[in-house]
C-alpha positions as CSV (number, residue, x, y, z in Angstrom):
1,M,78.4,172.4,125.6
2,D,81.4,174.3,124.4
3,V,85.0,173.5,126.0
4,A,84.9,176.5,128.1
5,A,81.6,175.9,129.6
6,S,82.6,172.2,130.2
7,T,85.9,173.2,131.9
8,G,84.0,175.7,133.9
9,T,81.4,173.0,135.0
10,I,84.4,170.6,135.9
11,A,86.2,173.3,137.7
12,R,83.1,174.2,139.9
13,R,82.2,170.6,140.8
14,A,85.6,170.0,141.7
15,R,85.8,172.9,144.0
16,L,82.5,172.0,145.5
17,A,83.5,168.3,145.9
18,T,86.9,168.7,147.4
19,Q,85.8,170.8,150.5
20,P,86.7,168.4,153.0
21,R,83.2,167.6,154.7
22,R,81.7,167.4,151.2
23,L,84.6,165.0,150.2
24,E,83.7,162.7,153.1
25,I,80.0,162.9,152.1
26,L,80.6,161.9,148.8
27,R,82.9,159.0,149.9
28,L,80.1,157.7,152.2
29,I,77.6,157.8,149.3
30,W,79.9,156.6,146.6
31,D,78.9,153.0,146.4
32,E,75.8,152.9,148.4
33,E,72.7,155.0,148.9
34,R,72.6,156.4,152.5
35,S,69.7,158.5,154.3
36,A,70.3,162.0,155.0
37,G,70.2,160.9,158.9
38,E,72.9,158.1,158.2
39,I,75.0,160.7,156.7
40,A,74.7,163.2,159.2
41,A,75.4,160.8,162.2
42,R,78.8,160.5,160.9
43,F,79.8,164.2,161.6
44,P,80.0,166.4,164.6
45,V,78.1,169.0,163.2
46,S,74.4,169.7,163.0
47,F,72.1,167.8,160.6
48,A,71.1,171.4,159.3
49,A,74.8,171.8,158.3
50,V,75.2,168.5,156.6
51,S,71.8,169.1,154.8
52,Q,73.5,172.3,153.3
53,H,76.3,170.5,152.1
54,L,74.3,168.0,150.3
55,A,72.0,170.7,149.0
56,K,75.3,171.9,147.4
57,L,76.4,168.7,146.0
58,L,72.8,168.2,144.6
59,D,72.8,171.7,143.0
60,A,76.1,170.7,141.1
61,G,75.0,167.4,140.0
62,L,77.2,165.5,142.0
63,V,74.6,163.5,143.9
64,E,71.0,162.2,143.2
65,V,68.3,162.1,146.0
66,R,65.4,159.6,146.4
67,R,62.5,160.4,148.4
68,D,60.8,157.8,150.4
69,G,57.9,159.3,152.5
70,R,59.6,161.8,154.9
71,H,63.2,160.3,154.2
72,R,65.6,161.3,151.6
73,Y,68.3,158.9,150.4
74,Y,71.6,160.2,148.6
75,R,73.9,158.4,146.2
76,A,76.8,160.0,144.2
77,R,76.3,160.5,140.7
78,K,79.6,158.9,139.4
79,R,78.4,158.3,135.9
80,D,78.0,162.3,135.5
81,M,81.1,163.1,136.8
82,G,83.3,162.0,134.3
83,M,87.2,162.7,135.1
84,L,86.3,164.0,138.5
85,A,85.1,160.6,139.5
86,V,88.4,159.1,138.4
87,I,90.3,161.8,140.5
88,L,88.2,161.4,143.6
89,E,88.6,157.4,143.4
90,S,92.4,157.8,142.8
91,L,92.5,160.2,146.0
92,W,90.7,157.8,148.2
93,R,92.7,154.9,146.9
94,D,96.0,156.9,147.6
95,R,94.8,157.9,151.0
96,L,94.0,154.2,151.8
97,E,97.4,153.2,150.6
98,A,99.2,155.9,152.7
99,L,96.9,154.9,155.8
100,K,98.2,151.0,155.2
101,S,101.8,152.2,154.9
102,M,101.7,154.1,158.1
103,A,100.0,151.5,160.1
104,E,102.7,149.0,158.7
105,A,105.6,151.4,159.7
106,S,103.9,151.7,163.2
107,E,103.8,148.0,163.7
108,R,107.3,147.7,162.6
109,G,108.5,150.6,164.9
110,S,106.4,149.2,167.9
111,G,108.9,146.2,167.8
112,R,106.0,143.6,167.4
113,R,108.3,141.7,164.5
114,G,110.9,139.9,166.4
115,H,109.5,140.9,169.8
116,R,111.3,139.0,172.7
117,P,108.8,138.1,175.5
118,P,109.8,138.9,179.4
119,G,112.6,136.5,180.3
120,G,114.3,136.6,177.1
121,A,112.8,133.3,175.5
122,T,112.6,133.4,171.7
123,H,110.4,130.1,171.1
124,P,107.0,129.4,172.6
125,P,106.8,126.6,174.8
126,G,106.4,123.1,173.3
127,D,108.7,123.7,170.3
128,G,111.7,121.8,171.8
129,E,112.4,124.2,174.5
130,D,112.2,123.7,177.9
131,A,108.9,125.2,179.3
132,S,109.6,125.1,183.1
């Protein structure tokens, strides 16, 4: 494969993968196989809509499918994504770090640290203060 074709494939895969719903689907099946029903249950859209997203991801070579009777199980094809896999993992890691920072800032802002209970007591009963 020449460089232009390879770049075109990467760009096409990146466009497909970064559509918000498909990005979330990839995150769900990144480290574990899930059935189409399990995946669809996570979204406020029809099973058919999720199925269309899975078909596009499959067509682009971003996921693999295993059939077991009437069920289909999907898993991300990380090994075939190359640099796109690195970018997606970095994106998810950054999102988790941002969420953690927001939660910590919210907790600090709510006054949980150094919070004074009603009555102004600063020590719990039993640590030398009169508890009466």
